matplotlib code that plots the C-alpha trace (Angstrom):
import matplotlib.pyplot as plt

x = [0.0, 1.3, 2.4, 0.4, 1.4, 0.2, -3.3, -3.5, -5.6, -8.1, -8.6, -9.4, -12.8, -15.2, -17.5, -15.0, -12.8, -15.1, -15.3, -11.5, -11.2, -13.6, -11.7, -8.3, -9.3, -12.0, -14.3, -11.5, -11.7, -15.2, -15.4, -18.4, -18.9, -20.8, -24.0, -22.1, -19.5, -16.6, -15.5, -14.8, -14.4, -12.2, -12.9, -10.1, -8.9, -6.0, -3.5, -4.5, -3.8, -0.2, -1.1, -4.1, -2.2, 0.7, -1.7, -3.2, 0.2, 2.6, 0.2, -2.4, -0.2, -2.5, -1.0, -1.3, -3.2, -3.7, -4.4, -7.4, -7.4, -10.5, -11.0, -14.3, -16.5, -15.6, -11.9, -11.5, -10.1, -11.3, -8.5, -9.0, -6.2, -7.1, -5.6, -6.3, -5.2, -7.0, -10.3, -11.7, -10.7, -12.5, -11.0, -10.2, -10.7, -9.0, -10.6, -9.1, -11.5, -10.2, -11.6, -11.9, -8.7, -6.5, -3.4, -1.3, -1.6, 0.9, 3.0, 2.7, 5.7, 8.3, 5.9, 3.6, 5.5, 8.3, 8.0, 5.1, 3.1, 6.0, 5.2, 1.5, 2.1, 4.6, 2.0, -0.7, 1.5, 2.4, -1.1, -3.2, -0.8, -1.6, 1.4, 2.5, 4.2, 7.4, 7.8, 11.6, 11.2, 8.5, 8.3, 9.1, 7.9, 5.1, 5.6, 9.2, 11.0, 9.6, 6.1, 5.3, 5.5, 2.2, 0.6, -1.6, -3.4, -5.9, -7.3, -10.8, -9.6, -7.0, -8.2, -6.8, -7.8, -5.7, -2.2, 0.5, 4.1, 6.7, 9.5, 12.9, 15.4, 18.0, 21.4, 23.1, 20.7, 22.3, 20.5, 20.6, 23.2, 24.0, 27.3, 30.3, 33.6, 36.9, 36.2, 32.4, 30.4, 26.8, 25.8, 22.5, 20.4, 17.6, 15.2, 15.2, 15.2, 15.2, 12.4, 8.9, 10.0, 8.5, 10.6, 12.3, 15.5, 17.8, 20.8, 23.2, 25.8, 28.9, 32.4, 34.1, 31.8, 29.2, 26.1, 25.9, 22.7, 19.9, 17.6, 14.7, 12.7, 9.4, 6.5, 8.2, 4.9, 2.3, -1.0, -3.5, -5.8, -7.5, -8.1, -9.4, -11.9, -13.6, -17.1, -16.8, -19.4, -18.5, -18.0, -15.4, -13.5, -13.5, -11.6, -9.0, -8.8, -8.0, -5.5, -3.1, -1.3, -1.8, 0.1, -2.6, -5.6, -8.1, -7.0, -7.4, -10.7, -12.0, -11.0, -12.8, -15.9, -16.0, -16.0, -18.9, -20.8, -20.3, -21.6, -24.7, -25.4, -25.1, -25.1, -22.8, -24.1, -22.2, -21.1, -19.7, -17.8, -16.3, -15.3, -13.8, -11.6, -10.6, -9.6, -7.8, -5.7, -5.1, -3.7, -1.6, -0.2, 0.7, 2.2, 4.4, 5.6, 6.6, 8.5, 10.3, 11.2, 12.7, 14.7, 16.2, 17.0, 18.7, 21.1, 21.8, 20.3, 19.2, 17.5, 15.6, 14.5, 13.1, 11.3, 9.7, 8.8, 7.0, 5.0, 4.0, 3.1, 0.9, -0.9, -1.5, -3.0, -5.1, -6.3, -7.4, -9.2, -11.1, -11.8, -11.2, -8.2, -4.6, -4.6, -8.2, -9.4, -13.1, -14.0, -15.4, -18.4, -20.0, -22.3, -20.2, -18.6, -19.1, -19.1, -19.8, -17.4, -19.0, -18.6, -16.5, -14.1, -13.8, -12.9, -10.2, -9.0, -8.6, -6.7, -4.4, -3.5, -2.6, -0.2, 1.4, 1.9, 3.7, 6.2, 6.7, 7.3, 9.9, 11.6, 11.7, 13.3, 16.1, 16.8, 17.1, 20.1, 21.9, 24.7, 25.7, 22.1, 21.7, 25.0, 23.4, 20.3, 21.1, 21.9, 21.6, 19.1, 18.0, 15.1, 14.6, 11.3, 11.7, 12.4, 9.5, 7.1, 8.5, 7.9, 4.6, 5.7, 3.0, 2.6, 5.3, 8.1, 6.7, 5.9, 9.6, 10.5, 8.2, 5.0, 2.1, -0.3, -2.7, -6.0, -7.4, -7.1, -7.5, -10.7, -11.9, -13.7, -15.0, -15.0, -11.8, -13.7, -14.6, -10.9, -8.6, -5.0, -2.2, -0.1, 3.5, 6.0, 9.8, 12.1, 15.4, 14.1, 16.7, 16.3, 16.1, 13.3, 11.3, 11.8, 10.6, 7.5, 6.7, 7.0, 4.9, 2.2, 2.1, 1.6, -0.9, -2.8, -3.2, -4.5, -7.1, -8.3, -8.8, -10.5, -12.9, -13.8, -14.7, -17.3, -18.4, -22.1, -24.7, -26.6, -26.0, -22.6, -23.8, -26.4, -29.2, -28.2, -26.7, -28.9, -26.6, -26.5, -24.3, -21.6, -18.0, -16.3, -12.9, -12.3, -9.4, -7.9, -4.7, -3.2, -0.3, 2.2, 0.3, -2.5, -4.3, -6.7, -9.2, -11.3, -14.3, -16.8, -19.8, -22.4, -26.1, -26.2, -23.5, -20.5, -17.3, -16.6, -13.3, -11.1, -8.0, -5.7, -3.0, -1.3, 1.2, 4.1, 3.7, 4.0, 6.9, 9.0, 9.2, 11.1, 13.2, 16.3, 16.5, 17.4, 19.6, 21.9, 25.1, 25.3, 27.5, 26.6, 26.3, 23.7, 21.4, 19.5, 18.9, 17.5, 15.4, 14.0, 13.4, 10.9, 8.6, 7.1, 5.6, 6.8, 3.5, 1.5, 3.3, 2.8, -1.0]
y = [0.0, 3.5, 5.4, 8.5, 11.7, 12.0, 13.6, 16.7, 16.4, 19.2, 17.5, 14.0, 13.9, 11.2, 12.3, 11.7, 8.9, 6.1, 7.6, 7.8, 4.1, 3.1, 5.2, 3.8, 0.1, -0.1, -2.3, -4.8, -3.4, -2.7, 0.6, 1.3, 4.2, 3.8, 5.8, 8.6, 8.8, 8.4, 4.8, 3.5, -0.3, -1.6, -5.3, -6.8, -10.2, -11.8, -11.2, -7.5, -6.8, -5.5, -3.3, -1.7, -1.0, 0.4, 2.7, 4.0, 4.5, 5.7, 7.3, 8.8, 9.3, 7.4, 6.2, 2.6, 2.4, -1.3, -4.8, -6.6, -10.4, -12.4, -16.2, -17.1, -20.0, -22.1, -21.8, -19.1, -15.6, -12.1, -9.5, -5.7, -3.3, 0.2, 3.4, 7.0, 10.4, 13.6, 15.3, 15.4, 11.9, 8.7, 6.0, 3.2, -0.4, -2.8, -6.3, -9.0, -11.8, -15.1, -18.6, -21.0, -22.9, -19.8, -20.3, -17.5, -14.0, -11.7, -9.6, -5.8, -5.2, -3.1, -2.2, 0.3, 3.4, 1.1, -1.5, 0.1, -3.2, -5.4, -6.0, -6.3, -9.2, -10.9, -10.5, -12.1, -15.0, -15.7, -15.4, -16.8, -19.0, -17.1, -16.9, -13.8, -14.7, -12.7, -11.4, -11.3, -12.6, -14.5, -16.5, -16.1, -12.6, -12.3, -15.9, -16.5, -19.8, -21.4, -21.6, -25.0, -25.1, -24.7, -22.8, -19.9, -18.4, -16.3, -19.2, -20.4, -23.8, -22.5, -23.0, -20.3, -22.2, -25.3, -25.4, -26.4, -27.4, -24.8, -25.9, -26.3, -23.6, -24.6, -24.3, -23.5, -20.7, -17.4, -14.2, -13.4, -10.9, -9.1, -7.2, -9.3, -7.5, -7.8, -6.6, -6.8, -7.7, -7.6, -5.8, -6.9, -4.3, -5.8, -7.5, -6.7, -3.1, -1.3, 0.9, 0.4, -0.3, -3.5, -6.1, -5.4, -6.5, -4.5, -6.2, -3.5, -4.6, -2.5, -2.2, 0.2, 2.6, 3.3, 1.2, -0.2, -2.2, -2.5, -5.5, -4.8, -7.6, -7.2, -9.4, -11.1, -10.7, -11.3, -11.1, -12.1, -9.1, -9.6, -13.3, -12.7, -10.1, -12.6, -13.5, -10.8, -8.1, -4.5, -3.4, -6.1, -5.4, -1.7, -2.7, -4.4, -1.5, 0.9, -1.4, -2.8, 0.5, 2.6, 5.6, 6.1, 4.5, 7.2, 7.3, 3.6, 3.5, 6.3, 4.6, 1.4, 3.4, 5.3, 1.9, 0.7, 4.0, 3.8, 0.3, 1.0, 4.5, 6.1, 9.9, 11.2, 14.3, 17.6, 17.9, 14.4, 15.1, 18.3, 16.6, 13.7, 16.3, 17.8, 14.4, 13.3, 16.5, 16.1, 12.6, 14.0, 16.7, 14.2, 11.7, 14.3, 15.5, 11.9, 11.7, 15.0, 13.6, 10.5, 12.6, 14.7, 11.6, 10.0, 12.9, 12.8, 16.3, 15.7, 19.0, 19.2, 15.6, 16.4, 19.5, 17.6, 14.7, 17.1, 18.4, 14.9, 14.1, 17.2, 16.2, 12.7, 14.2, 16.6, 13.7, 11.8, 14.9, 15.4, 11.8, 9.8, 7.9, 9.0, 7.4, 8.1, 4.5, 4.1, 7.6, 6.3, 4.3, 3.9, 6.9, 9.4, 9.4, 7.3, 10.5, 14.2, 16.9, 19.6, 23.3, 24.1, 21.3, 22.5, 26.0, 24.6, 22.4, 25.4, 27.4, 24.6, 23.6, 27.2, 27.3, 23.9, 24.9, 28.0, 25.8, 23.6, 26.7, 27.9, 24.4, 24.5, 27.9, 26.7, 23.6, 25.6, 27.3, 24.3, 23.6, 20.3, 19.1, 20.2, 18.5, 15.2, 15.7, 17.9, 15.9, 12.7, 10.0, 11.5, 10.1, 11.7, 12.7, 10.0, 7.3, 8.4, 8.2, 4.9, 3.3, 5.0, 6.6, 8.5, 11.0, 13.3, 11.1, 11.6, 15.3, 15.9, 14.6, 16.9, 14.8, 17.0, 14.2, 14.3, 12.6, 15.4, 17.7, 15.2, 13.6, 15.7, 13.7, 14.5, 18.4, 19.0, 20.6, 23.4, 24.1, 26.1, 24.7, 24.0, 20.8, 21.5, 20.3, 20.2, 19.2, 18.0, 14.6, 14.4, 14.0, 17.8, 18.0, 15.4, 17.1, 20.4, 18.6, 17.2, 20.6, 22.3, 19.6, 19.7, 23.4, 23.2, 20.5, 22.9, 25.6, 23.2, 22.2, 25.8, 26.7, 23.8, 24.5, 28.0, 26.8, 23.7, 23.1, 22.0, 18.8, 15.1, 13.5, 10.3, 9.1, 6.7, 3.0, 1.8, -0.5, -3.3, -4.4, -6.5, -4.9, -3.8, -0.4, 1.3, 3.7, 6.1, 8.6, 10.6, 9.0, 10.8, 8.7, 8.9, 7.4, 4.5, 2.2, -0.1, -2.4, -4.0, -6.6, -6.8, -9.5, -8.7, -9.6, -7.0, -9.4, -8.7, -11.2, -9.7, -7.0, -5.7, -3.0, -1.1, 1.2, 3.9, 2.2, -0.9, 1.4, 3.5, 0.7, -0.7, 2.4, 2.9, 1.3, 4.1, 6.6, 4.2, 3.3, 5.2, 6.8, 5.9, 3.5, 6.2, 7.9, 4.8, 5.5, 9.2, 8.2, 5.6, 8.2, 10.7, 8.4, 8.3, 4.9, 2.1, -1.5, -2.7, -1.4, -4.0, -6.8, -6.6]
z = [0.0, -0.9, 2.2, 2.9, 4.6, 8.2, 8.3, 10.4, 13.5, 12.5, 9.2, 10.6, 12.3, 13.3, 10.5, 7.7, 9.2, 8.1, 4.6, 4.5, 5.5, 2.8, 0.3, 1.2, 1.7, -1.1, 1.0, 2.0, 5.6, 7.1, 9.0, 11.4, 13.7, 17.0, 17.7, 19.4, 16.6, 19.1, 18.3, 14.8, 14.5, 11.7, 10.9, 8.9, 7.9, 9.9, 7.0, 6.8, 10.5, 10.2, 7.2, 8.9, 12.1, 10.1, 8.2, 11.4, 13.1, 10.4, 8.0, 10.3, 13.4, 15.8, 19.1, 20.2, 23.5, 24.4, 23.2, 24.5, 24.3, 25.1, 24.9, 23.4, 24.6, 21.5, 22.4, 19.7, 20.2, 20.1, 19.7, 19.9, 19.0, 20.3, 18.9, 19.6, 18.3, 19.4, 20.4, 16.9, 15.9, 16.9, 19.0, 16.6, 17.5, 15.0, 15.2, 13.0, 12.0, 13.5, 13.2, 16.1, 15.0, 15.2, 17.4, 16.1, 14.7, 13.1, 15.4, 15.0, 17.4, 15.6, 12.9, 14.6, 15.5, 16.7, 19.5, 21.4, 21.2, 22.2, 25.8, 25.1, 22.8, 25.2, 28.0, 25.9, 24.9, 28.5, 30.0, 27.2, 25.1, 21.9, 19.6, 17.7, 14.5, 13.8, 17.4, 18.1, 21.7, 23.4, 26.6, 30.3, 30.5, 33.1, 34.2, 35.2, 34.8, 37.9, 36.4, 34.8, 31.0, 29.2, 32.1, 30.9, 33.9, 31.9, 30.0, 31.0, 32.0, 34.5, 38.0, 40.2, 43.3, 42.5, 43.7, 41.2, 41.6, 40.7, 38.6, 40.2, 39.3, 36.8, 38.7, 35.3, 34.4, 33.5, 32.6, 28.8, 27.8, 24.6, 25.1, 24.0, 24.4, 26.3, 29.9, 29.5, 32.6, 33.8, 37.0, 38.6, 40.4, 42.4, 42.6, 46.3, 47.2, 50.5, 51.7, 50.1, 46.5, 45.0, 43.3, 40.0, 38.4, 36.1, 34.4, 33.5, 30.9, 30.7, 29.5, 31.9, 33.8, 31.1, 30.9, 27.3, 27.6, 30.2, 30.6, 32.9, 34.5, 36.4, 37.4, 40.4, 42.3, 39.5, 41.4, 38.7, 39.3, 35.9, 36.7, 40.2, 38.8, 36.6, 38.0, 40.7, 41.2, 40.3, 43.9, 44.5, 41.3, 42.2, 45.3, 43.1, 40.7, 43.6, 45.3, 42.8, 42.7, 45.8, 44.5, 41.8, 43.4, 42.5, 38.9, 38.4, 40.2, 38.1, 34.8, 36.0, 37.0, 33.7, 31.8, 33.9, 33.4, 29.7, 29.5, 31.6, 30.2, 33.6, 33.8, 36.6, 38.4, 37.8, 41.4, 41.4, 38.1, 39.7, 42.9, 40.9, 39.2, 42.5, 44.0, 40.8, 40.9, 44.7, 43.9, 41.1, 43.4, 46.1, 43.6, 42.0, 45.4, 46.1, 42.8, 43.6, 47.0, 45.3, 42.8, 45.6, 47.6, 44.7, 44.5, 48.3, 48.8, 52.4, 53.2, 49.9, 50.4, 53.8, 52.5, 49.7, 52.0, 54.3, 51.4, 50.5, 54.0, 54.3, 51.1, 52.4, 55.6, 53.6, 51.4, 54.6, 55.9, 52.7, 51.7, 54.8, 53.4, 52.8, 49.4, 48.6, 48.8, 48.9, 47.6, 44.3, 43.2, 39.8, 39.2, 41.2, 44.6, 47.7, 49.8, 49.4, 50.5, 52.6, 51.6, 54.7, 53.9, 50.3, 51.6, 53.8, 51.0, 48.7, 51.3, 52.3, 48.8, 48.0, 51.0, 50.1, 46.5, 47.7, 49.6, 46.5, 44.3, 46.8, 46.8, 43.0, 43.0, 45.4, 43.3, 40.1, 41.5, 43.1, 40.6, 42.3, 42.0, 38.3, 37.3, 38.2, 36.1, 33.1, 30.0, 32.0, 31.1, 27.9, 25.8, 22.4, 20.9, 18.3, 20.9, 23.1, 20.1, 19.0, 22.4, 22.9, 26.2, 28.2, 30.9, 32.3, 30.9, 27.4, 27.9, 28.9, 25.5, 23.6, 23.3, 24.4, 24.8, 27.8, 28.0, 30.1, 27.1, 24.3, 25.6, 28.6, 31.3, 34.8, 34.8, 32.8, 30.0, 32.4, 33.3, 31.1, 31.4, 29.0, 28.9, 30.2, 27.6, 27.6, 24.7, 26.1, 27.5, 30.2, 34.0, 34.5, 31.9, 33.7, 37.1, 35.6, 34.3, 37.7, 39.3, 36.7, 36.8, 40.6, 40.7, 37.9, 39.9, 42.7, 40.3, 38.9, 42.4, 43.4, 40.2, 40.3, 43.9, 43.0, 40.5, 42.4, 41.5, 44.0, 43.7, 44.5, 44.6, 43.1, 40.6, 41.4, 41.7, 38.4, 36.3, 35.2, 31.6, 29.4, 27.3, 27.1, 27.2, 27.7, 30.6, 29.9, 32.3, 32.7, 35.8, 37.5, 35.6, 32.3, 30.3, 32.0, 30.2, 31.8, 29.6, 31.2, 29.8, 32.0, 32.2, 32.5, 36.2, 37.1, 37.3, 35.4, 32.6, 31.5, 33.0, 31.3, 32.8, 30.9, 33.5, 32.6, 34.4, 32.2, 29.1, 30.4, 32.0, 28.5, 27.4, 30.5, 29.1, 26.6, 29.4, 31.4, 28.5, 27.6, 31.0, 34.0, 36.7, 39.3, 37.2, 37.3, 40.6, 39.6, 36.2, 37.9, 40.3, 37.5, 35.8, 38.8, 38.0, 40.1, 40.0, 41.6, 38.6, 36.5, 39.0, 38.7]

ax = plt.figure().add_subplot(projection="3d")
ax.plot(x, y, z, "-o")
ax.set_aspect("equal")
plt.show()
C-alpha cells in the first residue's frame, strides 16, 4: 500500500474517518462508527492486521493504546487493538477476523511506531498462550522460569484455586546478555530493594563505567488481578482497581468506574464530576511531590529531600481529611462518589492547597540554583522525541521529550472541559526536563483544584443506583504517571466477565532502558527516580 502523509488532527474527524477508511481500503476493511461517533471499529482479515495497524500509526499518526485479548466459549479468540489520536478523531478499534482454530496472529511489534506493542504481545503470549508470528522474543515474561511449561493463567480452563508445583530452578541458568567484548560484565540491580520499592531486576551490561545495555525484568509478584476479577461483582472489582497501585488508586478506580458507566449509560451528576476532578488532581499533586522527593533523595540532597517529603506528608494528611483515606481508597463508586465533600471542607482544601503549592514553588526555586544538583540531572538519562514516540511513552516522561499528549485535554472527562489549562512540555528529554514537568504539573494540579472548587455546583454527589446491563467499554484517564486504560466486559447480572488493565508504568518501563543506556553506573539511581514509575503497577 502506498504510504500517505500523516493527516492533520483538525482534518481528521469522526465524521470523515469512516469515509477515509472506505476510500483507502476499497471495501476490504469494514469501518463502522458507533452511535455517538466516538468509536470506529475496523474489521479486517487476519492477514491485513499488520497493514491496517501500520496505516493508522505511520500514515495517520495514531497512538497505540492497548491490546485486548478475550478467549471465546468455543476456544477461539477475540482481539482488539485500540488506537487514539486527538479530540476530533474517533477511538479506533481494530478487530481481526479469527476462526476458532487460530493459534497465532501476526505480530505488530516493531511495525507500529516502533515497538510500542512489544510488551502487550509478550504478556498475551504468557497469559493466554496465543502466539504472535514474527515477534523477536516471546516466553518467560510475566511468568518466570519457575512456572510450569504450558501454564496460561488467563485461560478459562485454568483453576486459580488449585495449587501447582513450581519448577525447580536450573542451577546452570544465567541471565541473557548481549554485550560481547573484552572486559564486559553484567551488574545486577535488584530484585530486592530497601524501603517500600516493590521487586524489579535490572541487568546493566557494561564495558568500563558506562552502561551499554539495560535489561529490565518485572512481574516477580504477579498477582492475577484480571483473573481474580472474573465473575466478581462491580464493587469487588473496584476494590481491586484501587489497590493494585496505591500511588494512583483514585485514577485507576476512576477509569474502571468510567468503563462501567459507559456500559450502563449512567449519567454522573455535575457535582460528582467536579469533585472527581478535585480528588484526581489532589492525587496528582501528592504523587508528583513523592517523585520529587525521590529525585532529591537519589542525588543525596538531604535538606531538599526532607522538605519535599514534608510536602508529600501534608498532602497525604489533607487527602485523609477530605476523603477519609490518605490514598483516597473508597472515595469512588459507579455513578459518582461514595461520599460528598462539605462546603466548609472545600474551603479549607482550597486554602491549604494554596499554602502547600507556595512551599513547593519555593523548593523548585532553590533547586534551580543548586549547581551540584543540576549537574546530576542535566543531559543525563535522555530520551529523544523520536524514541518516546517509537515506544509510545506516556505522561510526564513523554511530555519531557516533547510529546504534548494528555487525555485530560484530548478527551476531557469529569469536569476537565470546564478548566482552562495548557499541557506542560519540555524538549530535552533528560532528567532535569522530567523534574521540571513534575514541578509544573504539581503546581498546575493545585491551580485546577482551586479553580474547580470556585465553580463547584450544587446537587448530589452520586447518581441513582446503576442498572446493570451486558456490554464492554474502555475507561481512559490521565493518571499521575500517564495514560491508564481499563477495559471491562460486564455480564447482565453486574458481574465482570473480562477485565484488562494497561497502567502507565507498564508502558513506560518498556522504554526505561533508553534513558539508562550510555550513562555511567552512578547515574542509574537518579535516572530511575526521575521516571517516577511504580513496580507494583506491572505486578498486577
